[in-house]
N, C-alpha and C positions, 0 to 999 in steps of 0.2 A: 510280138510274136516272140523275140529274143528274150523279153522279160518273161513270158511264161514258161520257157523252156528253162530258163536260168533258175527260177523259183522251184519246178521240178525236179532239176538236178540237184539243187540242196537239198530239198525234202529227201530223196533219194539215197545222197551222200550220210547224211544224218541217220537214217534208218540203218544204213551200214555199219555206221561208228556204233551205235546203240547195240545192234546184232554183235558185232564184235568183243563191245565189252561183257555183255551177258554172257558169252561162249565162254571168255577167257577170265572171267572174274570166279572168285570164290562162290561155293553154293550158298545161296541166300543172299548174298548182298544187295540184289535190289529189293528183296523183301524188308530187309531191315533198314530203317530210317533214321537209325539213331540211338533209339530209346531201349534197345535189347539191354538188358542188365541192370537198369535204373532200380527195379525193385528189389534185387541184391543189396546194389550201392546204397539206396535208402535204408535198409535193414540195418545195414553194417554201420552207416553213420549214427543213427540212432542208439545202437547199442554203445558204440565207443562215445557218445556224446558229444558228438561233432555236430549234429542236428537235434536240436530240442524237440522231444515229443509231444511236449504240451502246445508249441507253438504249432506244430503240424495239426494237433487233434482243434485247436481254435480256429486255425484256416478252415478245415474239414467241416467245422460246425457251421462256421459263416455261410459256406457254399452249399451245405444240404438243408439248411432248416432255416427259419425265419427267426432272427433272434430278437427283433423288436415288436413289442405290442403297444397299440394306444388306448387313451382315455378320453373319456368327456370331461367338459369343463368342470373345474374345482371336484371331481371324483377320482375315487380309486377303486370305481365297481368295475368287474371284469365284463365286457361285453360277449356275446356270443363269437365274434371274430378273433377276440384276445384268447377265450379259452382254447379255441381250436386249434391255434398257434401254440399255447403251452402245452396241449397233449402230445402236438406233433414234436415239440422240445422234450417232452418226458421220454417219447417214445425213443428218442436218439440218446438222451441221457443212461437209459437203462442198459443201452450196449455198451457202456464204459463205467462201471461200477467202481473201478479204481480213480475215477476222475472226481474231482470238486468243480462246483461253478458258482459263481456271483451274480447276483441281480442287482442293476444299477437303476436307480428311480430318477425321473424328470420331469420337470414341469416348464408350463411357459411362462413369461416375463409379469403376468399380472398377478398382484397380490406383493403383498411383504416377503422379504427374504428369508425371513423365520417361518411364517406360514408354509411357504413353498418349500421349505426344507422339510417340514414335517409331512406335506401331502407326498413328496416324493417317495420319502419312506414309506408313507402308507401304500403307496402304488406298489413298490417293490416287494413286501411283506406280503400284498394282496397274491402278487406273483409266485412267490415262494409257497406260500400256504396251498396254491392251485397245485404247484408242482407235488409237494409233498401228498397231496390228497390224490396223486396219480400214481403213487407208491415210491417216490424218491424219497431217499433218508434225510431227515432235517441235517444229519452231521455232515453231509455231501453239499450242502447249501451253503457257502461261507457267510460270514456275517455281512448282512447286508448293508450297502452304503447308497447313500442318496446324493446326489450332485445338485440336487433342488434346481435352480432357475439357471445355474451357472454356466451349462453348456448346450444351448439351443443348436437346433440343428437349421433353424431359420429364424435369423435375426430381425424380432419385430416385438413392440410393445405390447400389440394385442394379442388376441386370444389365438393361438396357433396349435392345431391338434398334433401335428407332427412333433412337436415340442413336449407333449404331454404323454409320456412313454416310459418303457422299463426296457432294457437292454439285458439280456443274458449271456455271459461269458464263461469260456473256460478258463478255471484259474489255477488248477494245480492236480497233485495228486493227492490220495486219500493217506497214504504213507508219506513219512518225512523225507524218504530218497525221493529226488527231484526226478530220477530216471526208472522204467519200469523194467527190472533185470530179472536174471534168476529163472528164466524161462516165462516171466508173466508175460512179455512183450508178445512172444511167439503164442501164447494163448489167446492175446486180445486179436491178434490176427488172425487165428485160426477161428474163433468165434465169428468174426467179422465175414469170412469166407463162408462160413456154414451157413451163415444168416442170408447172405447175396445170393447162394445157390438153391434155395427154398423156392417152390413153385408158386406163381401168383393165382393160378386159377383154383376156384373155390369150388370145381365140379368134384364128385365123390364117385363118378363111376362112368360107364359110357351108354349107360341106357339099354344094353343088350342083356338078354339072358344068359348068365353067366352059369348054370347049370350043366353038367356034363350028362343028365339022364333024360333029356329031351328039348324041346321047343320052350 
């Protein structure tokens, strides 16, 4: 019985302390979890060069888009799944016309090093050509590099689909300046903000008679 009363008293005391804190603290202190002002701080750091914008875009690309596609054994042909992923990549890339990308080709460990080098390059070229077909300028897709068989995700001498892949990565900016300054950064953020605010519904009306002259 004493234990129950002690627990009730403790809860009551905690509630009183919380109420006192809420009443005597500045307005909004409970709502603010510490993240207020991070957007301004991030923008300032980017503009000052303290935070590389390319790195930020690369991280965002990796989080929002599937960057890897896979291939059948001894093939550089894009299957339906790979094409769908590349269309998603192209849609993301079109949002940032200032940015360049690089595609890396990979193979599994079956076959000679020279052959796998050519196959990895062919796979990377296949991905690049598909992105170009989706409206991405070739000048934004930097010189394709093939790692061949040298960077397997799964170390095995046998056939491994996960190793047969291309990876698309953010490389830099189209212009030589490593930072997007002179208001261009603000334009990018504003464009992204407008895109995020677009309605997702495809409905074109309510279905009700909108005429003012009758039913």
